[in-house]
N, C-alpha and C positions, 0 to 999 in steps of 0.2 A: 486316789486320796480316800482316806477313811478316817475312822475316830482316832486311830494313834496318830496319825500324820496331820490331821487336823486340829487335835485338841493337845493330846498328850506330848507329842515331840515339840511343838511351840511352846508350851509350858516348860518342858525340862530345857530346852536349849537356852530360854530366855534366863531361867534361874543359873545353870551353870556358866553361860557367857557372861553373866552380870559380876563375876568374880573379879577380886581387887587386880589380880596379876592380868587378867584379860584386858582390863581398862587402862592399865599402863602400857601394854603393848598397843592398844587402838591409838592412844594418845601420841605414841612415838611414830608411829607410821603415818598417821594424818596430817602431821604439821608442814609437809611439803606440798599439799594439795592447792591448786589454784585455778582461776578461770571457772568456765562452764563445767560442771560435774555431773558424771553418772556413776552410781553406785549399783553393782550387780550383786544380788544375794543381800539385800537390804535386811533381810530377817527381822527381829523385833527392833530394829532401830538404833541399837546400842552405840553405833558410831556417832551419832548425832552430837552428843556432848564434847566431841574430841575433835571435831573441825575447827579450824583457825576462825577467829571472829571476822575475817574478811569474806568467808564464805556466807552468802545471804540466799542461796537458791540452789537446789539440787534435784535431779531426777533419779529415782530410785526404782529398781525392779526386784522382784521375788516371786518365784513360783507358788509359794505356800499362802493361802488366802487366811489360814488359820494364824498367822503371824500378825494380823491386823488390829487385834485388840491391844497388842504390846506395841505395835508402831505408833498409834494413837496417842497412848500415854507419852511415849519420847517426844512426839511431834508438838504436843501441848506444851511442854517444858523447854522447847527450843524456839530460837528466833528465826531459824531457817526455814526458808518456805520449800516445802517438800512436795514434789510430784510424785505420787507412788503409783505404780503398775503392777499388776498381778500377771506376770509373765516369766518366762525363763530366759536364760542367757544365750541360748542357740539361736533364737531368730528376734532380733531386735527390731522394733519399727522406726527407728530413728533414721535419719537421712545418713549419708556418708558425712564424714569428717564434722561431727556436729558439736564434739566436746574437746575440751583442753586437758581432761583427767578423766580416768576411769578407774574406781575404786573397787576392790574385791577382798574381802576379809574373810578367812574360813569358809569359802564358797566353792572354790574350784574342786574340792573334794567330791562334792555331792552333784555337779552337772553331769548328766548322763553322756551327753557328747560334748566333751570338753574341748576338743579340738575345733569344733564349730564354733562353740562359744568364745574362743580366744580369737578366731577370725574376726567375729563379730565385733569384740573390743578393739580390733586393731582397725576395723572399716570404720567405726564411728568416731576414732580419734582424728582430729586435725593432725596434719603434718607437724611433726616435733612436740606432739602430744605425749602425755605420760600416763602409762599404766601401773598404777601403784597397788601392791598386794602383799597380804600377809596370810600365809597358808601352810597346812602341814601336809606332810606326805613322806615319800621314800626314804628312808635313812640309808647312808652309804655303809653302815656298820652292818656287816653279815648277819650276825647274831639277831639284831634289832629287826632287820629287813626279813628274815625267815619268819619271824612271829607276824609281821605285819603281813606277809602272804598267807599265813595259816589263819588269821584271824579276818581277813578281809571280808569273806562272805557274811560272817556274823555282824561284823561292822555295818555292813550295807543296810542289814535288817534293823538293827538298833538304831543306827545313826540316819535312817531315812535316805538311803542311797551314798552315803559317806564312804569313801574309799580310803583305806590305810597306806595303800603303795602306789600312789602316782608320783612319779618323778617330774615334779614342777619346774624344775630348770630345764629339763629337755622339753617338756611341754610347752612352755612359754618360749624359748629360743626356737623351736621348730616354727612357731608363727611367723618368724622373720621380721621382727623388731629390729631397729637399726643399733640399738644400744641396750644392753641391760647389765643391772648390778644386782646381784643378789646376798644377803648375809644369811648364813644357815647356823641354827643353833638348836638346842634341846629347850622347850619350854620349861620354866623352873617348876619344880614339884609335880610334874606330871609323867606317867607312864611313858617310857621311850618310845614304845611302839605306835603312840598316838601323838608324841609331842616333838617330831623333828620339824622345825620349822624353816619355812622360806620367806624371808622378808626382802622386797626389792621394788625397783623401778625398771620398767621396760619403756624406752621411748621410741616412737614411731617415725 
């Protein structure tokens, strides 16, 4: 971690991800959450206003301590009781089968060991629990994916580890969830190389 990761990146991400279209997307994907919830990649807490009113408590993890100043602002405006932990998704301290729902929005792109993180998601989910995700990743359009591969190295630097070219369908599917539904589309008004979306639910 350094000045960029701790200060500039959190500021920039909070500003960009606060946009109106991002909020619409968050609201749409979070309406089906229920029960005891874990959110990985909590970021600056921008999901909080979009959880259903039935959600009263949330456990949230994020490895970037610099996001704290922004999460505090969101938590002060929310009725949800949030337990925040500064840690990554690859090694969760929670017991097996602890949560009814795990949430991830624009997070899997930047986890270094994504396969291990997905195994952890499955481990902490109760039988029948759901993994709800909204992620960007590899496009099936060869012209777009070619640019995703070309720009991936630069994106990892600018985006603090963010990958453009991860096939989220394959990665989540290979984790062995019992059922998975994914909707793919391009994020409105975004460059296609960074805007191919994977929105879905995987059930344990």
